[in-house]
KEKELUM-477609 format. One record per residue: residue in one letter; y, x, z of N, C-alpha, C in turn; residue number from 1. Coordinates in steps of 0.05 Angstrom, whole numbers, plus 5000, padded with zeros to 4 digits. Last residue first. Layout:
% residues N
> A,Y,X,Z,Y,X,Z,Y,X,Z,NUM
...
This chain:
% residues 314
> X,2518,6593,2412,2532,6594,2396,2565,6575,2404,314
> X,2479,6575,2464,2467,6594,2440,2499,6614,2408,313
> X,2504,6560,2504,2512,6571,2504,2501,6586,2474,312
> X,2453,6484,2511,2471,6506,2510,2480,6542,2508,311
> X,2395,6497,2456,2404,6495,2482,2436,6514,2481,310
> X,2386,6433,2419,2387,6459,2427,2407,6471,2441,309
> X,2324,6396,2431,2339,6403,2438,2347,6440,2431,308
> X,2259,6411,2414,2280,6391,2420,2296,6404,2426,307
> X,2198,6438,2450,2211,6431,2425,2233,6417,2431,306
> X,2190,6503,2475,2182,6474,2475,2196,6464,2450,305
> X,2164,6560,2463,2189,6561,2467,2188,6521,2470,304
> X,2118,6594,2513,2118,6576,2488,2141,6561,2490,303
> X,2134,6639,2571,2117,6615,2555,2130,6610,2528,302
> X,2135,6686,2605,2152,6672,2581,2120,6664,2576,301
> X,2143,6685,2671,2132,6692,2657,2133,6682,2630,300
> X,2202,6710,2706,2170,6678,2711,2166,6687,2684,299
> X,2248,6715,2767,2227,6735,2751,2208,6705,2742,298
> X,2307,6727,2800,2291,6698,2781,2265,6730,2758,297
> X,2364,6759,2808,2339,6761,2806,2309,6741,2803,296
> X,2391,6711,2841,2394,6726,2816,2373,6721,2822,295
> X,2430,6679,2883,2412,6701,2892,2413,6723,2858,294
> X,2461,6647,2859,2474,6669,2878,2460,6695,2882,293
> X,2448,6596,2839,2463,6608,2830,2461,6640,2843,292
> X,2454,6562,2900,2438,6560,2891,2431,6586,2857,291
> X,2503,6583,2943,2490,6574,2909,2469,6574,2910,290
> X,2501,6617,2995,2482,6588,2995,2479,6565,2969,289
> X,2556,6632,2994,2535,6637,3009,2517,6600,3004,288
> X,2600,6615,2923,2591,6617,2963,2562,6620,2972,287
> X,2611,6671,2876,2590,6651,2887,2594,6651,2929,286
> X,2609,6727,2868,2634,6705,2879,2635,6693,2886,285
> X,2560,6745,2866,2578,6762,2900,2593,6741,2896,284
> X,2496,6744,2852,2534,6731,2843,2555,6737,2862,283
> X,2470,6801,2834,2473,6777,2853,2509,6774,2834,282
> X,2429,6811,2759,2437,6819,2790,2455,6786,2812,281
> X,2367,6777,2734,2405,6792,2732,2412,6791,2764,280
> X,2353,6692,2724,2351,6731,2736,2368,6751,2734,279
> X,2360,6642,2746,2374,6663,2741,2362,6684,2748,278
> X,2329,6591,2785,2306,6612,2772,2333,6635,2741,277
> X,2383,6558,2799,2358,6571,2815,2338,6593,2806,276
> X,2422,6572,2751,2417,6556,2778,2393,6576,2786,275
> X,2443,6579,2691,2459,6591,2728,2462,6564,2753,274
> X,2399,6597,2679,2428,6609,2674,2448,6610,2700,273
> X,2351,6558,2693,2354,6597,2685,2386,6616,2677,272
> X,2383,6513,2690,2375,6519,2709,2356,6558,2709,271
> X,2405,6505,2638,2431,6499,2671,2411,6508,2690,270
> X,2361,6500,2611,2381,6521,2607,2389,6523,2635,269
> X,2336,6461,2640,2318,6478,2631,2346,6505,2627,268
> X,2373,6420,2608,2357,6420,2643,2354,6458,2656,267
> X,2365,6421,2562,2394,6425,2572,2388,6428,2607,266
> X,2321,6408,2551,2323,6442,2537,2361,6444,2558,265
> X,2303,6358,2576,2289,6382,2582,2305,6417,2576,264
> X,2357,6303,2579,2336,6328,2563,2325,6352,2577,263
> X,2392,6279,2613,2365,6288,2619,2343,6300,2586,262
> X,2438,6292,2582,2438,6295,2621,2402,6304,2630,261
> X,2441,6278,2544,2438,6301,2541,2432,6304,2585,260
> X,2432,6233,2542,2407,6244,2526,2410,6259,2535,259
> X,2489,6199,2559,2455,6195,2573,2433,6213,2566,258
> X,2517,6229,2508,2519,6247,2545,2486,6230,2558,257
> X,2494,6198,2458,2490,6236,2471,2493,6242,2493,256
> X,2525,6153,2484,2479,6158,2482,2490,6187,2485,255
> X,2575,6169,2485,2563,6158,2509,2531,6164,2518,254
> X,2575,6173,2422,2585,6187,2454,2570,6190,2466,253
> X,2563,6119,2401,2553,6132,2399,2551,6163,2424,252
> X,2612,6089,2432,2580,6093,2440,2555,6109,2427,251
> X,2661,6089,2410,2653,6103,2431,2615,6113,2433,250
> X,2704,6095,2370,2668,6090,2371,2658,6106,2387,249
> X,2764,6108,2370,2739,6078,2344,2726,6081,2350,248
> X,2788,6131,2388,2777,6105,2402,2774,6091,2388,247
> X,2791,6183,2379,2807,6174,2368,2806,6146,2385,246
> X,2756,6213,2408,2770,6222,2416,2798,6206,2398,245
> X,2711,6182,2374,2702,6179,2405,2734,6184,2410,244
> X,2715,6220,2331,2716,6182,2320,2718,6179,2357,243
> X,2699,6267,2341,2728,6263,2335,2729,6225,2336,242
> X,2649,6256,2349,2671,6267,2377,2689,6253,2374,241
> X,2625,6257,2304,2623,6235,2332,2640,6247,2358,240
> X,2636,6302,2278,2647,6266,2273,2656,6252,2290,239
> X,2613,6336,2306,2639,6342,2310,2652,6313,2302,238
> X,2554,6317,2301,2563,6313,2328,2590,6315,2321,237
> X,2559,6336,2245,2549,6303,2250,2571,6306,2282,236
> X,2555,6380,2252,2598,6372,2236,2580,6343,2230,235
> X,2515,6401,2276,2536,6406,2289,2563,6385,2266,234
> X,2475,6383,2244,2476,6366,2266,2498,6370,2261,233
> X,2484,6420,2191,2489,6390,2188,2497,6381,2230,232
> X,2480,6479,2180,2498,6462,2210,2508,6434,2209,231
> X,2438,6520,2183,2442,6492,2180,2458,6474,2191,230
> X,2414,6577,2200,2425,6555,2173,2430,6531,2161,229
> X,2419,6565,2246,2441,6585,2245,2455,6568,2212,228
> X,2392,6505,2286,2392,6528,2273,2417,6540,2251,227
> X,2386,6459,2335,2402,6465,2318,2396,6493,2301,226
> X,2342,6400,2352,2344,6436,2344,2366,6442,2334,225
> X,2383,6344,2386,2355,6366,2365,2367,6385,2355,224
> X,2422,6355,2420,2404,6348,2424,2368,6351,2412,223
> X,2470,6415,2417,2451,6388,2411,2416,6387,2417,222
> X,2518,6453,2445,2490,6440,2450,2493,6421,2436,221
> X,2568,6466,2424,2547,6482,2436,2522,6482,2438,220
> X,2610,6451,2399,2589,6441,2388,2570,6446,2396,219
> X,2667,6440,2420,2651,6458,2417,2630,6444,2420,218
> X,2729,6412,2415,2696,6401,2417,2688,6430,2406,217
> X,2793,6391,2449,2775,6423,2441,2744,6400,2437,216
> X,2819,6355,2471,2835,6372,2448,2823,6397,2435,215
> X,2834,6302,2501,2800,6318,2493,2833,6333,2479,214
> X,2857,6255,2524,2857,6279,2536,2859,6304,2520,213
> X,2804,6243,2580,2834,6225,2567,2842,6259,2550,212
> X,2749,6288,2575,2772,6275,2586,2776,6262,2566,211
> X,2678,6274,2549,2694,6297,2546,2725,6274,2562,210
> X,2628,6244,2590,2641,6251,2567,2663,6276,2568,209
> X,2589,6291,2636,2600,6257,2631,2613,6273,2606,208
> X,2553,6331,2663,2568,6320,2678,2586,6293,2670,207
> X,2528,6347,2608,2516,6333,2621,2530,6328,2655,206
> X,2572,6344,2569,2566,6323,2562,2545,6323,2584,205
> X,2569,6414,2565,2593,6395,2586,2585,6362,2584,204
> X,2557,6418,2521,2545,6422,2527,2561,6417,2565,203
> X,2600,6427,2481,2586,6388,2484,2564,6401,2509,202
> X,2666,6432,2515,2642,6449,2509,2626,6417,2506,201
> X,2731,6427,2506,2699,6407,2528,2684,6423,2514,200
> X,2784,6429,2536,2772,6454,2517,2746,6451,2524,199
> X,2795,6401,2576,2811,6385,2554,2788,6400,2534,198
> X,2786,6425,2626,2769,6406,2622,2783,6401,2587,197
> X,2820,6482,2626,2820,6463,2634,2804,6451,2619,196
> X,2789,6555,2626,2800,6529,2615,2801,6499,2619,195
> X,2780,6600,2679,2775,6582,2658,2790,6556,2649,194
> X,2794,6668,2687,2799,6639,2695,2782,6622,2665,193
> X,2816,6740,2724,2797,6726,2694,2798,6688,2717,192
> X,2831,6803,2707,2836,6776,2723,2829,6762,2709,191
> X,2790,6864,2722,2806,6840,2702,2807,6814,2722,190
> X,2786,6912,2743,2812,6897,2755,2809,6875,2730,189
> X,2727,6944,2733,2754,6934,2717,2776,6921,2724,188
> X,2709,6928,2780,2709,6951,2767,2729,6966,2751,187
> X,2722,6884,2799,2715,6906,2829,2719,6928,2803,186
> X,2718,6847,2763,2748,6844,2777,2744,6884,2801,185
> X,2672,6849,2744,2689,6859,2730,2717,6856,2736,184
> X,2634,6842,2782,2640,6875,2775,2654,6882,2751,183
> X,2624,6801,2797,2650,6823,2813,2650,6836,2806,182
> X,2593,6762,2787,2570,6790,2794,2606,6804,2811,181
> X,2615,6743,2747,2613,6721,2768,2595,6741,2793,180
> X,2623,6770,2706,2646,6756,2711,2639,6751,2747,179
> X,2577,6795,2692,2589,6816,2689,2620,6795,2699,178
> X,2552,6763,2681,2533,6766,2694,2559,6785,2700,177
> X,2575,6725,2645,2568,6714,2665,2562,6735,2693,176
> X,2568,6775,2592,2597,6753,2605,2591,6741,2642,175
> X,2519,6760,2592,2518,6796,2603,2551,6782,2607,174
> X,2499,6710,2573,2496,6722,2591,2496,6743,2609,173
> X,2530,6718,2526,2538,6708,2543,2528,6702,2571,172
> X,2500,6753,2497,2534,6754,2502,2539,6752,2525,171
> X,2428,6754,2507,2451,6746,2511,2477,6752,2519,170
> X,2408,6834,2499,2414,6805,2522,2429,6791,2498,169
> X,2404,6883,2488,2403,6861,2475,2398,6839,2479,168
> X,2412,6933,2526,2394,6923,2535,2388,6889,2516,167
> X,2437,6960,2495,2438,6974,2523,2411,6953,2524,166
> X,2479,6920,2461,2468,6938,2459,2453,6954,2471,165
> X,2505,6901,2511,2479,6886,2484,2473,6896,2488,164
> X,2535,6944,2539,2508,6924,2549,2499,6915,2521,163
> X,2575,6948,2510,2557,6971,2514,2524,6964,2530,162
> X,2597,6909,2493,2586,6917,2484,2566,6936,2487,161
> X,2621,6895,2565,2603,6876,2549,2580,6890,2521,160
> X,2656,6944,2563,2625,6960,2574,2606,6920,2572,159
> X,2684,6934,2532,2682,6952,2532,2643,6965,2531,158
> X,2701,6896,2553,2682,6882,2533,2672,6912,2525,157
> X,2733,6920,2595,2717,6900,2591,2699,6884,2575,156
> X,2765,6948,2580,2755,6965,2598,2713,6942,2587,155
> X,2807,6916,2551,2792,6934,2534,2768,6949,2537,154
> X,2827,6887,2596,2811,6871,2577,2790,6897,2557,153
> X,2841,6927,2635,2840,6918,2642,2821,6902,2628,152
> X,2894,6950,2594,2871,6968,2596,2841,6954,2616,151
> X,2898,6907,2561,2910,6900,2577,2887,6923,2588,150
> X,2910,6845,2526,2902,6867,2504,2922,6889,2536,149
> X,2884,6772,2536,2893,6797,2532,2900,6832,2534,148
> X,2835,6720,2507,2843,6749,2518,2867,6763,2522,147
> X,2817,6661,2505,2835,6684,2505,2833,6698,2526,146
> X,2765,6629,2474,2768,6648,2487,2790,6658,2485,145
> X,2702,6598,2467,2728,6599,2466,2745,6616,2487,144
> X,2649,6623,2470,2657,6615,2430,2690,6604,2446,143
> X,2640,6636,2512,2654,6660,2499,2660,6646,2471,142
> X,2635,6595,2569,2632,6595,2550,2640,6613,2534,141
> X,2616,6608,2645,2639,6606,2617,2626,6613,2596,140
> X,2609,6571,2700,2592,6585,2674,2627,6584,2659,139
> X,2599,6499,2743,2606,6531,2739,2596,6539,2709,138
> X,2623,6455,2738,2623,6466,2766,2619,6492,2758,137
> X,2615,6442,2676,2653,6426,2695,2639,6451,2723,136
> X,2597,6494,2644,2597,6475,2667,2616,6471,2666,135
> X,2635,6524,2604,2593,6528,2599,2585,6496,2613,134
> X,2694,6533,2593,2671,6529,2611,2646,6526,2600,133
> X,2728,6586,2558,2720,6552,2563,2697,6554,2583,132
> X,2769,6647,2596,2739,6629,2577,2734,6596,2582,131
> X,2816,6686,2606,2804,6660,2607,2797,6650,2585,130
> X,2835,6746,2619,2819,6731,2605,2811,6698,2613,129
> X,2876,6759,2638,2875,6786,2629,2854,6767,2591,128
> X,2939,6721,2672,2912,6730,2679,2903,6749,2651,127
> X,2995,6703,2678,2988,6713,2690,2950,6729,2687,126
> X,2975,6655,2628,2983,6673,2629,2990,6686,2667,125
> X,2932,6618,2611,2925,6643,2606,2952,6666,2620,124
> X,2942,6569,2605,2920,6578,2615,2915,6605,2622,123
> X,2990,6572,2575,2996,6562,2604,2969,6570,2626,122
> X,2971,6585,2517,2980,6596,2553,3002,6596,2564,121
> X,2930,6536,2518,2921,6564,2516,2949,6587,2526,120
> X,2970,6497,2512,2954,6496,2530,2934,6523,2534,119
> X,3006,6524,2466,3019,6512,2491,3002,6511,2523,118
> X,2965,6516,2435,2966,6536,2439,2988,6536,2455,117
> X,2940,6458,2415,2925,6472,2438,2947,6499,2435,116
> X,2935,6385,2386,2948,6411,2388,2941,6438,2409,115
> X,2877,6356,2377,2903,6356,2382,2923,6394,2377,114
> X,2827,6378,2364,2830,6350,2357,2863,6342,2373,113
> X,2784,6427,2331,2818,6414,2348,2820,6381,2336,112
> X,2722,6445,2333,2739,6437,2325,2760,6419,2344,111
> X,2674,6499,2333,2690,6480,2334,2711,6463,2321,110
> X,2637,6536,2312,2636,6513,2306,2645,6495,2325,109
> X,2662,6586,2305,2663,6572,2285,2660,6547,2285,108
> X,2687,6621,2362,2661,6607,2345,2677,6589,2328,107
> X,2749,6648,2389,2728,6624,2378,2704,6640,2354,106
> X,2800,6685,2417,2773,6688,2392,2761,6657,2398,105
> X,2882,6686,2426,2844,6667,2423,2830,6684,2398,104
> X,2918,6745,2451,2911,6723,2427,2883,6699,2424,103
> X,2969,6762,2477,2950,6751,2486,2937,6734,2457,102
> X,2988,6822,2479,2987,6811,2484,2974,6788,2481,101
> X,2994,6871,2527,2989,6861,2540,3005,6826,2520,100
> X,3011,6922,2467,3001,6929,2502,3010,6886,2518,99
> X,2975,6884,2405,3009,6906,2419,3001,6897,2444,98
> X,2926,6884,2365,2949,6864,2392,2953,6893,2403,97
> X,2879,6911,2351,2896,6900,2319,2929,6893,2346,96
> X,2848,6923,2386,2875,6951,2376,2890,6942,2355,95
> X,2832,6866,2404,2852,6878,2421,2871,6908,2406,94
> X,2800,6862,2361,2817,6859,2358,2836,6858,2384,93
> X,2754,6910,2363,2781,6913,2342,2803,6889,2356,92
> X,2736,6878,2411,2751,6905,2420,2765,6910,2393,91
> X,2717,6826,2384,2729,6821,2411,2750,6858,2416,90
> X,2678,6851,2343,2709,6850,2342,2722,6837,2363,89
> X,2640,6867,2387,2660,6892,2365,2678,6869,2347,88
> X,2620,6817,2406,2633,6830,2426,2652,6849,2399,87
> X,2606,6793,2345,2625,6782,2358,2643,6804,2384,86
> X,2570,6836,2336,2589,6837,2314,2605,6816,2334,85
> X,2533,6808,2377,2540,6841,2376,2565,6846,2356,84
> X,2511,6770,2363,2524,6785,2403,2539,6808,2387,83
> X,2481,6770,2332,2523,6756,2326,2531,6768,2347,82
> X,2449,6790,2328,2461,6813,2300,2493,6791,2310,81
> X,2409,6758,2363,2438,6786,2381,2453,6809,2352,80
> X,2422,6696,2346,2425,6719,2355,2435,6739,2348,79
> X,2439,6663,2316,2453,6682,2311,2430,6699,2310,78
> X,2455,6611,2348,2478,6626,2354,2470,6644,2333,77
> X,2393,6589,2337,2417,6566,2338,2450,6580,2344,76
> X,2351,6613,2308,2366,6623,2336,2391,6605,2323,75
> X,2334,6612,2245,2321,6604,2282,2326,6599,2295,74
> X,2356,6657,2229,2366,6651,2222,2348,6624,2236,73
> X,2392,6720,2255,2358,6714,2260,2364,6667,2257,72
> X,2429,6749,2219,2433,6734,2224,2396,6721,2240,71
> X,2461,6774,2179,2434,6788,2186,2417,6761,2220,70
> X,2512,6756,2154,2509,6778,2188,2477,6787,2187,69
> X,2536,6771,2088,2507,6757,2107,2499,6780,2134,68
> X,2590,6766,2073,2570,6752,2062,2548,6747,2078,67
> X,2628,6750,2118,2600,6769,2123,2589,6753,2105,66
> X,2702,6743,2136,2668,6738,2121,2651,6756,2113,65
> X,2749,6737,2187,2720,6763,2173,2716,6749,2162,64
> X,2818,6726,2204,2786,6722,2197,2768,6735,2189,63
> X,2864,6716,2242,2854,6732,2236,2824,6725,2230,62
> X,2912,6669,2230,2896,6672,2222,2886,6691,2220,61
> X,2968,6651,2274,2967,6674,2260,2933,6678,2242,60
> X,2979,6581,2300,2965,6597,2300,2975,6624,2272,59
> X,3006,6541,2298,3022,6551,2289,3011,6595,2285,58
> X,2962,6488,2306,2979,6497,2305,2998,6518,2294,57
> X,2925,6449,2292,2953,6445,2275,2977,6455,2284,56
> X,2851,6452,2260,2875,6460,2268,2905,6455,2263,55
> X,2814,6426,2207,2823,6405,2233,2849,6426,2255,54
> X,2808,6475,2176,2822,6444,2165,2834,6436,2187,53
> X,2777,6501,2211,2807,6512,2196,2816,6486,2194,52
> X,2730,6475,2211,2747,6481,2236,2768,6495,2237,51
> X,2716,6473,2160,2724,6445,2188,2741,6445,2209,50
> X,2698,6516,2141,2724,6499,2139,2729,6480,2146,49
> X,2655,6534,2181,2694,6550,2192,2708,6524,2162,48
> X,2623,6491,2175,2630,6500,2201,2665,6513,2199,47
> X,2606,6522,2120,2626,6490,2125,2637,6490,2155,46
> X,2605,6576,2124,2624,6577,2118,2618,6538,2128,45
> X,2547,6600,2157,2563,6582,2183,2591,6567,2155,44
> X,2527,6625,2112,2515,6598,2130,2522,6587,2145,43
> X,2560,6663,2116,2559,6637,2085,2538,6626,2111,42
> X,2594,6689,2167,2579,6683,2145,2574,6655,2123,41
> X,2653,6703,2209,2635,6686,2202,2616,6693,2171,40
> X,2698,6697,2259,2687,6705,2231,2659,6683,2236,39
> X,2772,6698,2283,2742,6695,2282,2728,6692,2260,38
> X,2822,6698,2320,2819,6715,2306,2778,6699,2312,37
> X,2897,6688,2326,2866,6667,2322,2842,6688,2305,36
> X,2958,6706,2352,2925,6710,2337,2910,6705,2348,35
> X,3003,6660,2347,2984,6674,2365,2960,6681,2343,34
> X,3070,6677,2344,3050,6657,2334,3020,6671,2345,33
> X,3093,6694,2388,3107,6682,2373,3087,6651,2363,32
> X,3087,6695,2446,3088,6712,2443,3088,6690,2419,31
> X,3108,6704,2526,3091,6698,2510,3110,6698,2477,30
> X,3118,6719,2581,3111,6733,2560,3104,6719,2542,29
> X,3148,6671,2635,3116,6692,2629,3133,6698,2589,28
> X,3179,6632,2655,3190,6662,2657,3173,6679,2649,27
> X,3174,6579,2652,3167,6600,2676,3171,6602,2676,26
> X,3194,6579,2598,3224,6572,2622,3205,6582,2642,25
> X,3183,6649,2565,3169,6622,2568,3198,6614,2585,24
> X,3204,6683,2518,3210,6686,2552,3191,6654,2551,23
> X,3173,6722,2467,3195,6707,2479,3189,6705,2508,22
> X,3162,6765,2428,3154,6755,2442,3178,6737,2446,21
> X,3164,6821,2385,3148,6789,2373,3137,6771,2397,20
> X,3212,6858,2393,3209,6844,2376,3189,6816,2362,19
> X,3222,6851,2470,3203,6848,2454,3195,6838,2423,18
> X,3274,6826,2483,3257,6850,2496,3238,6856,2480,17
> X,3284,6790,2459,3306,6808,2452,3283,6833,2469,16
> X,3232,6738,2434,3262,6759,2439,3265,6771,2449,15
> X,3253,6697,2367,3228,6719,2391,3263,6734,2414,14
> X,3248,6630,2358,3259,6659,2366,3259,6677,2373,13
> X,3181,6603,2339,3206,6603,2361,3215,6627,2350,12
> X,3144,6610,2311,3160,6580,2313,3186,6586,2323,11
> X,3137,6654,2252,3148,6644,2282,3148,6623,2284,10
> X,3095,6642,2200,3124,6644,2206,3131,6641,2240,9
> X,3035,6666,2193,3048,6653,2188,3082,6654,2197,8
> X,2982,6707,2150,3004,6700,2170,3023,6680,2166,7
> X,2926,6722,2155,2948,6693,2146,2954,6680,2154,6
> X,2876,6760,2134,2904,6762,2141,2919,6729,2121,5
> X,2806,6760,2129,2830,6754,2103,2848,6752,2137,4
> X,2762,6819,2089,2785,6808,2123,2802,6794,2102,3
> X,2707,6818,2083,2724,6808,2076,2740,6808,2089,2
> X,2639,6862,2074,2657,6848,2091,2675,6850,2065,1
């Protein structure tokens, strides 16, 4: 394990009340150089290099390189070894942060299309946790997360890690269950929200193209099956989205959106994780009558179909 710390000088003079903080115009406590945590192994290094090269913010990089994470190389996100390391990494990041400090945690299959720190700070004001949207109307994705170091956050991520160990479940399913069931708020006191759509995941192509002014692209869904050992499909998607964001070439992205809306892997994923075929606890925070609220669905396992790398896998 190699851990790299790349400190950068604060963008503004710190407030006198804390050696590493300042007051925003809204009165919220904001930190100087926001810490940005991520990890990767040799399979993900090309994505890491692209991600770091795309950012233009005053982040303090805190990255872990693991020569071999033991990922399931035929899984888009690397499987249980990645889920466990990610939850532990966030727990470690909380220990490396001051009380009340907000930091950013991301996967490496993202790219920055413009500076985002001010958006992150504004979205996280007064909250313990802010997560990327999985779909426009429902769901969170833990590939781009702002976490504030509070007792509630620490209890939440301790629970998430323990649940992954206990159930060997998809980390994102554990997080969504904990948030939407009301457990996070009722048991741990977590206040949480979702980032605006400008922090865009490709699973959101289900609803249409990225909004004007898109700031982040997370390549969490590909039409063809992507596996952890081969980042080429995600890098190609990143080039396509970057061209669209610059106004250079729109049609390839529009074609991708049209294909994503009818892709069977996308439809199955949405139905199983955020629809009427969702297993797990009741999502009591959703309104009565919502298809995803009941949970508890069980179905016989079938052979996985071909085509499409399901959203939420990375």
